[in-house]
N, C-alpha and C positions, 0 to 999 in steps of 0.2 A: 504494500500500500504506500501511498504518498502522504507525507505528514501534512495534516490540515490544521491550521491554527485555531479554528473555531470549534473544533471537536471538544467535548467535555474531557475525554481521556487524552491529555496531552503527552502522557508517557505510557509505554507499554507496561503490562503487568510485571512487577518486580518486587524484590524483597523490601526495599526501602519504602515503597508505597504501602505495603502491608503494615510496616512498623508505624508509619504516620497515621494510617487509618485506625489502628488500635490505640495509639496515643490520644487521638481525638475522641474516639468512642469512650475510652475510660476516663476522660477528663484530665489526664496527665498533662496534656497540652491544650491551651485554649486557642492559640493561633500559631500556625506554622511560620517560623522565621528561619530562613537559610541565608547563606552568604557565599559570594564568590570571592576568594581571597588571593588574587594573583600577586606575585612578587614583581615589582616593576623593574626587572633586570633583563628583559628581552621581549621579543614579540610572541604572541600566543600562537600555538600550533594545533594541529588536528587533535592531539591528545587533550588539550584544554577544552576543546569544543564539547566533548562528552561531559566534562565537569560543569561547564556553563549550562548545558542542556539540563542536566540533572538538578542543579541548584535552582535555576529559574523556572523550568517547566513544572517541577514538583510543587514549588511554592504557589505558582499560578493555579495549578490544578486544584489545590485545596484552599484557594482564596487567601493565601498568606503573603508574606513579604520576603524580598531578597535584597540584602545589602551588597553593594560593591565596596569591597574593602581592600585597599592596597597595603600589603604586608611589607612596608618599607622600613625594615629593621636593619638593613645593611647598606648604608649610603655609599660605600665604596663601589658598588656595582649597579646602583639605581640611577634612573634618569627620567626627567619629565617627558622625554620623547616616548618612552615605553608606557607611561601613564596614559598619554593621549592616544597611542595606538590601541591600547587595550580597550579604552572606552569606545573608540570608533568600531572596533571589531565586534563588540557586544551588540552595539546598535545595529550594525549591518546584519548580524544574525537574527535580528528581530526581537531582541529582549530589552527590557528596560528595568533598571534597578530602582528601588524605592528610596534608598539613602546611599550617599557616597561617604565613605570614611577612609581614614588612614590609620595604620597602626601607630604612627607617630603622634596622632591626636591623643593617645593614651600613655605617652611616655612618663608623664608625672605619676599617673596612677600605677603604672608598672613599677616604677622606682619605689613607690610607697609599699607596694606588695612585697617587693624584694626585701625591704627593710623589715617588714613584718616577719618574713621567713627567718631573717637573721635573729630577730628578737625571740623567736620560737626555738632557736637552736637548730634550724633546718636549712641554713645556708652559711657558707664560709668563704672567705677570700683565700685563694690559692696562689702561691708565688711560683709554682712549677711552670715550666715552659709548655707550649702546646705539644711538643714531642714527648716530653716526660709524662704529661697527662695521658697521651695516647698509649704510651708503652705500659703504663701502670693500670690501664683500663681492663686488662685481661682479654680473654678470647671467648668465643661462644661456649667453650667447654671448661675454661679455667677462670676462677674469680679474679677480680682486680685487687690492687693493693691500695690501702688507705694512703692518702696524701699526708706528708709530715705536718701539714698545716691544718689538718681536718679538725683538730681539737682546740683551735683558737677560741678565746673567750668571746662572748657576745660583744663586749665592749671593744675589744680589739678589731673584730670584724666590722662593727659599725664605723669605727674610726677610719679603717682602711677603705671601706666602700665609699664613705664620704669623700675621702681624698682622691679616690678614683674618679668620682663624679666631678671634683673640682679641677681635674686635669694635672695632678701632681706626678702622674706616672706615665711612662711611655707605652706605646702600643705593644701588647703582648707581655707586659711586665707582670700583670696580675689579672685574674679573672674571679668572678663570683660563681660558686658552684652550689647546686642544691645538695643537701646532705641526706641521702636516702639509704643506699645499701650497696657497697662495693662488691658484695658476694652474690648479688641478685642474678638469677639465671637470665633475666632480661637485661641485656647490656645497656639498654637505654635508661635504666634506673641506677646505674653505677655513677652516682654523683655527677649528673650532666652539668655542663657549663650553662649558666643562665644569663650572664653579662660579660661582655668583653670591652676592652678599651679600644677606641678608634677615633683618633683626632682627625675626623673627616667632616666636611661641611655637608649637612643634610639638605635635600631639596625642599623640605617642608619646614624644618625647625632651625635651619641655618647652623650657627655655631653654638647653640644653647647647650648641646650635649657632646660629651666626648666619651661617654659610655653608652652602649646600645644593647638592648635585650636580644638574646638569641631567639630565632624563629619559634623553636619548640616551646619556649617559655612564654613568649608573647602571644602566640596563636590562641591557646585556650583562654587566656585573660581577655583578649579581644572578643571572643565569642561570648564570654560571660557578661562582659560590660554591655554588649549590644543585645543581650537577651536572645541569642540564637538558640533555637530548640533542637535542631538537627544539624550537626556539623558533619558535612559529607565530604569525604576525601578518598583518594585512590588507595589501593591496597597496600602500597609500600609503607603507609603510615600506621598500619595495624599494630606493629610492635611499639609504636609511640603512644598508643592509647592509654596504657597504665600511667605514663608520665603526665599525659593530658589530664587525666582524672585527678592525679596527685596535686597538680598545680591548682586546679579549680577548688579542690577540697582544702588544701593547706593554706591557700591564699584567702580562704574564707569568703569566696565570692557568693553573692546572694543567689544569682541564677546558676543553674546546674545543667549546662548543655551536655549533650551526649554525642560522641563521635561514632560515625558509621562509615565503613569502607566499602568501596566498589572496585571492580576490576578496571585497571587502566586500559586505555585504548591504544593498541599498537597496530599499525597498518604496514603491510609489506612494502618495501622499498622506500618508506618514509622514516626519516630519522627524527626523533623527538627529544633529543638532548639539546637544551638551549646552549650549552657550552660548545657542542659540536656545530650547531647552527651558526653560532657567533663566529666560530673559526672559519666557516665557509665564507662569511661576509668579510672578515678581516683579511683573508688570503685572496680576496677578489675572485674566488671560484664561482661566485654567483653575483647577480646584479642587485645586491642589497637584500634586506629582509623580505622584500616583497617580490623577489624574483619568482616567476611563475613555476619554477621547478621546486621551490621551497614548500614545505608542508605547513608553513605559517598561514594564519587566516588571511593576512594581507596578500600573501603569495597566491593562495587559492582564489581570492577575489580578483586579483589582477589577471590570473589565468582564465577566468571566466566561469568558475564554479558558482553556482547560485546558493543562497542560504537555504532555499527550500530543498535542494538536492542534498545538502550536507545534513540538514535536520532529519530528512527521511532516512538517510544512511545511519545516523545515530539511533533513531527510533527502531529501525528494523534490526540492527545489531544487538539491541537490548541492553539492559542494565542488570548486571549480575556481579557476583564476587569472583568469578573465574577470570584468570588472565589468559590471553591468547593473542595470536597474530591473525588479523583479518586481511584477506587478500585485497590488494588495491583494486582489483576488478569489481569488487562489491561496490566500492565508492563510485567508480566510473559508471557502473550500471545505473545508479540513481541520478548521476549527472545527465546521462543520455535520456533517461525516462522523463526528467524534468524539462529538458530542452527540446524534445522532439515535437512538441506542440507549440513551442514559443519561438523557435528560431526559424527565420525565413530560409528556404532551400534555394540556393543559387549556385552558380558555377564559377570555379576558379581554376586556372591552369598554373601549376606550381613550377613545372619545368617545361617551358613552351617549345613547341616545334611548329613551324609555319606550314600551313596547308593552303595551296592555291587551287580554287575550284575553277578550272579552266573554261568550263562552258557557262559560267555565271557571268552575266553582262558586266563589263567594266564600268566603274563609276556609279553603279546602282547599289541600292541597299533596301532592306525591308525590315519591318518590325514583326516579331513573332510572339504570340502570347505564351506565357509560361506560368504555371501555378506557383504561388509562393510557398505553399505547404500542402502537399497532397493529403495529409491527415488532419488539416485544419482549414476548411474551406473559407472560414471567416477572414483569413489573411489575404484573400483575393488573388488577383493575377498581376503580372507585370509585363511590359513589352521589352523584348531584348532585340537589339539590332543584329542583322545578318548581312554579310556581303561576300565579295569574291575571295577575300583572304581571311583566314581564321587561325587561331592557335589551338593545338591539342596538346595533350601530355606526350612527352617523349616516349614513355613506355606503352603508349597506345598504338605504336607502330613498330613492326619488326620486318626486316628485309627477308629473313628466312625463319619463319615462325615454327615453333614446335607444334605437335598435334594438339588439338583442342584449344588453340589460341584463336579467339573469335573477334579480336580487334582488327585494326587495319594492317594489311600487308598487300603486296602487289597482286592485283586481280581480285581482291576481296572487297565486299561491300558491307558497310556498317551503317547504323542509324546515328545521326547526330541528335543528341538530346534536345527535344523541343523543336527540331528542324527537319532535315531531309536525310534520305539515304545518300551516301557518297561512296564512290568506288575508286580505288587507287590504280593509276595506270603508269605512274612514273615517279621518280624521286631524284634529288640532287645531293651529292656529297661534297664535302670540303676537301682541302688538301690532306687532311688527316684521315680521310675515309669515314668521317662521321656524317650521318644523314642530317641535312640542315633544312631541306624543303621537300614537301610532298606535293605531287600534282594529282588532283582527283577530278572526277566529274560528278555532278549531282543529277538526280532525277526529280524534276519539278512535281511530278505526280505523287511523290511520296511525302509531301508536306505533312508534318505532324498535325493530327486532328482532322485530316481530310478523309478518314475512313479507308485509306488505301490498304488493300489486302491481297493484291495480285501475287506478291511473294513475301517471304519472311527473311529476316536477317537475325543472326544469333547474337550480334554484338551491338551495344549502345555505348557511345563514348561522349564525354562532355567537351566543351569548347568555349572560346570567347571570340568575339568579333575583333579582328586585328586593328581595324580603323578606329574603334571607339573604346577598346579595353583600357582599363586603368592600371598602370604599373603598381605593383604592391610587393611588400616584403612579407615573407612567411617564416614563422619560427616553429620548428617541429621539435617537441620536447620528448625526451626519454627520462626514465627515473635516474635520480642521483645515485641510487644504490641498486645493485643487481638483486634479482629474486633468487637468493641462494640460502643455504642453511645458516649463514651468518646474519641474515637480515634482522631476525628478532633481537639478537644481541646488539646490533648496531642501532636498533630503534630504541633501545633502553633509555629511560629518562635520566637526567643528571642527578636525580635523587639517589641513584646508585653510586654516587661519588666517582664520576668518570675521571680517570687520571690523565695527566698530560700525555703519557705514552699511549694511552688508549685513543686520545684525540688524534695524535699524529698517525697512529695506525689506521684510524678511520679515514683520514685524508687520503691515504694511499689507495683506499678502496673506492673512492668517489669516481663515478663514471665521467671521464673527461670528455666523452662524446655525447653528453646528455642534451645538447642543443644543436640543431642544424638550421642554418639560415639560408633560404633560397629566394630568388627573385622571379616573380611571375606576373600574372595579370588577373584582374577580376572584372566582372561585369560593370558597365559604366555607372550604374546607379549607386555603386558602393564607394564612389569617389568621396562622397560627403558622409560616409559612415562615422558615427560618433564613438568616442571612447566607451568601451564596455558593451557596444552593440555586438550581438552574437548571431552567427550564421552557420547553417549547415552547408558545407561545400560538397557537392556531389562526389561521392566515393572517397573523399579525403577525411571527412569527419566534421566535428563542430569546432568553430574558431571564434576567437574573441578579438575585438579591436583593442590593441594594447594601449592603456591610458597613459603610459609613461613615454612611449616611443613614437606614437603616431602624431602626425602633423596634418593640418588641413590640406586635403587633396593628396596626401601621401600616407595612406593607411599602412599600418603594420599589424598583421594578423598572427596571433599565437594559437596553436592548436590546443583546444581544451581536452578533447578525447577523440580517439579515432572513431571511424564510422561504426564498426561492429566489434563484438567480442563473443567468444564462445561461452562466456560465463552465463550461468543461469542462477537466479536467486534460489537458494535451497527451500524446499517445502517445509512448512512448519508442522 
């Protein structure tokens, strides 16, 4: 099915919906409040779209509210550019937040709660280096070692934390840690760091702070302050849930939000690590964050994907706790399904070969009617010019064709889409032996729509009129990653702590031939095509007018998806 915004059920049946229904029925929750909490340190990608869909659609379905909250606790990596791009992406997808917040709005409250933990003997200042803390943390099978500073007095910890806030120490010189259990089987409860020193100007608070809360400490406090009822996140945060609950409880927050995890969205050939994506941009391997090959929302928008297609994809792939890799063909299927009734069907020649129709009167031309979309009669018809010289695709002619080749070759007859039968009787080669011009004759009686049936032809090819065709650039995209057994690993999010070596290894696997640029022609009415206009080019697929590269009268078309795929949506 295609996602329809005015249906009551905005989300498919799923376990989170069942939890919400029970919470409302039992009176545990009076109003559903969710939040979408992006970190403004990069552009949103296909993986974020599932989280957006879940947070916004579930709240809308139950008449609740969704907050947009920027988790801006790390000023060294954050930028207003990312804030603006995230807001634009959410609106383009068709969602609207009820309130906009920043984690930095709550820095004073978070500091006070950290002081509360110190007074309760549940937090301490640690002088160990980051490497020492990491080494003493233990492993998944071995407990950690207590810090030599773990038993500092409340008074000493308060003094040191105050001095940290006042800027008396250098970056990395001290941290504030929660005091929980260094022998816990859950490594996330082994005295996690909750504050670090960072003498960095913040985009929202300026130079007010030189200490910043860690995301895992700030996040549950933000949810509690905002009265979030259902804190929805991807499955890699499941092990963090005990610490989430500990923070809410021990910081004595009035509201008691609960965290629920869903399976993250991975799509084959799409990388969803912001660190890796940033590297592609920095190394100029792509044309920015909105490059049409990028899995970012801005990249998919520029490529020509529609929000309706993306939401249909999210809806049909479902919401569950399972992790998996979804074939890119599934997403492309929904793009085609959405565009097939929206996009005008026209003709473009990407690799032109001139054809001279020797028996067509010189200096004359005519207009031929053509349907704009055979599956949507409401789109009407257009008139396309036809004259003595036309362009066809180079691969629509062969001097010595194999068997079952039904296109143009010496002595063979084909139909020109929307026009006439033509028959090849000669061709011209250049000094390199390449065919550069074909000579044909046409049969006036075979005009399309004339009910001619005296004979049949097996091949139909597309064309454009040489005298009126508009020169155009075409960009043909291939995946940045190959569809191999490493795709799932390469698609892993940066929450898996991607190392510098892994990023460098990833760059070696990037498809250097992921874009081909060719020069061809389109029908004359496409000269004034506007940015983001979409068309189905006969046999080539669906194309979008590139909003970044096109100029008036000089369109650049990027292929959204190819014409057909062997993929079929699995039966439920």
